[in-house]
N, C-alpha and C positions, 0 to 999 in steps of 0.2 A: 504493500500500500504506500509506504514511504517512497519507494522507488518510482511508482507511478505519479505521485505528487511532484517529485523532483522533475520527472520527465515533462509533466504538464507545465510547470513553471518555466522550464527551459524553453519549451516550444512556444509558450504564450509570450515570453519576453522577446524571442526572436521574431515571431509574427507581428507583435506590436511595433517593433522597430521597423519591420519591412512595410507593413500597411500604413503606419504613421498617420492615424486618423486625426491627431491634433494638427499635423502639418497640412491636412486637407481642409481645415476650417476656413481659411481665407477664401479658397476657391468656392467652397460651399456657400458662404455668405455672398460672394460676388455673383454667383449664378442665381441665387434665390433672393436677391436684395429687393426685387419689386413684387414678391409674392406675400400673401397674407400668412399669418402664423399657422393656420390650419393646413394650407398647401405645403408650407415649409416642413411641418411635422410629417406630412404624408411622404414627402421626398426622403426625409431621414429614415422613415420606416421601410420604404421600398429599397433604399440603398443598403441598409443593414441586411435585409432579407436576401438581396441579390449577392452581397458579399458571401454570406453563409452558403447559399446554393452553388455559387461558382466554385468556391474552395472545396466544398464537400464533393462536388461532381468530379473535379480533377483528382482529388485524393482517392476516390473510389475507383476511377478508371485508369489511374496512373500505371498500374502494372500491365494492363493491356496495351497502353501506349508504348511502354518500354518494349514489350514483345513484338508489337507491330513494326516498330522501327528498328528492331534488333539492337537496341541500346541497353547497356548494363546500368544498374543503379550507380555504380562507381563513376562511370563516364558522365552520367547525368549530374552527379554530385560535383564533379570538376567544372562542368559547363555552368551549372547553377551558381557555383561559388564565384566564378569569374563575373557572371551577370550581377550577383549581389555586391561584389566588390566595386563594380562600376557605379551601382546605385549608391553605395555607401560613400564613395569619394565625392559624388555630386551633392549628397545630403550634407557632407561636412562643410560645404561652402554655403549652407543655409538655404538651398533652393530645392524645389521638387525635381526628382530625377527624370531625365529625358527618357529613361527606359520605361517609366510609367506613362508619361504624357508629355508631348512636345509642345512648344509654344504655338506652332501652327495648329495643332489639334485643339488647344485651349481656345484660340480665337475662333476656330471653325465651330466648335460646340457652342461657344457663347453666342454665336450669331444664328445658328441653324436649329438648335434644339428647342422644340416648342411644347412638347407634352411632358407631363410629370413622369411618365414611365421612361421616356428617353433620357431625361435629366438624371433620374435615379440610377439607371443602369449604365448609361454612357453620358458623360465621362466619369461620374462619381464612383460607382461601384467598380466599373471596368473602364479604363485601366488605372484610375487614380489610386484606389485603395487595394483592390485585389488584382494587382497587375502581374506581369510575368514572374517577378521575384517571389511573391506570395504563392502563386500557383506552383512554381518549381519546388519551393520549400515543402509544401504539404505533400506533394507527390513523392519526394525523397523520404521524408519522415514516415509516410504511410508504408512505403515499400520496405523500409528498414525495420518496421515494427512487426516482428514475426509472430507475436501472440495476439489473441483477440483483445485482451485488456489494453495492450499497447495501441492497437488500432482504434479502440473506443476512446482512448485518451486523446489521440490525434483529433478525432471527430468532435470530442467535447471541447477541445481547445479552439477549434474552428468556430463552433457555436458561441463560445465565450468571447472570441474576437469580434464576432458579429454583434453581440450585445454591447461590447465596448464601443464599437462604431456608432451604434444606435444612441448610446448615452452621450458620446462626444458631440454628435451632430445635433442632438436635442439641446445641448448646452452650449452650442456654438457661439452665441452672442456673449454669454458670460465668460467663456474661455477667451474670446477676443478682447473683451474689456479687461480681464484680469492679467493676461499675459502680454497683450499687445502684439504687434507684428514682430518686434524685436525678441520678445519672449518665445514666440512660436519658432522663430529662426534658431534661437539658442537650443530649444528642445529638438528641433530637426537635426542640428549638428550632433547632439548627444546620441540620437537614434542612429545617425550615420556612423558614429564611432563604434557603437555596438554591432551594427550591421557589417561593418568592415571586418571586425575581428571574427564574427560569425562566418563570414564568407571565406576567410583564410582557413579557418578550421574545416569547413566543408571541402575545400580544395585538398587540404592535407589528408583528410579521411578518404577522399576519393582516390588519391594517388596511392595511399597505403593499401586500399582494397584492390585496386587495379593491378598493382605489382606484387601483392602478397607480402608486404613489408610488416 
């Protein structure tokens, strides 16, 4: 039980750094600035549900994806580590990672998205919060969890992350007021540092597994 709790906390900390819901607050407020509180809450609800469904789906089908493309978990771990390392370096500069969403995509979504469903799913849930980094991470952890309790822990962590996203987006105004843009950038840098160290460890583990070290 203690080991599962440690595993949960490790994965939750990693996913929180990768998804970085606090860092998504300025964009959430920017996209929803002209909406009434009811519609804003609806977008927050749909976004959190979309995050959970996206990550759960890829966690569950990850093994079939590995088999279909003939890729090992270790190879995917190395590739995922490189991806997360790039994200971490960009977050260390206090900005959203271009791996998640580019400036061109931000401008395009800001102009063209007109329905609540589109706003909640794209760009907020995908790729801003549950982007390639988060998807890669849950696929790797799910594949490496050989036991049923381990797999259930991964799925529980995903649901908890979704609830965290829900709480953060519902409290977006208060978070913005308390932290301000500078505070959010500082927190993004902290998440970037955690993410970078996590990425290096993923690469090391992938190399060890691939070469039997």
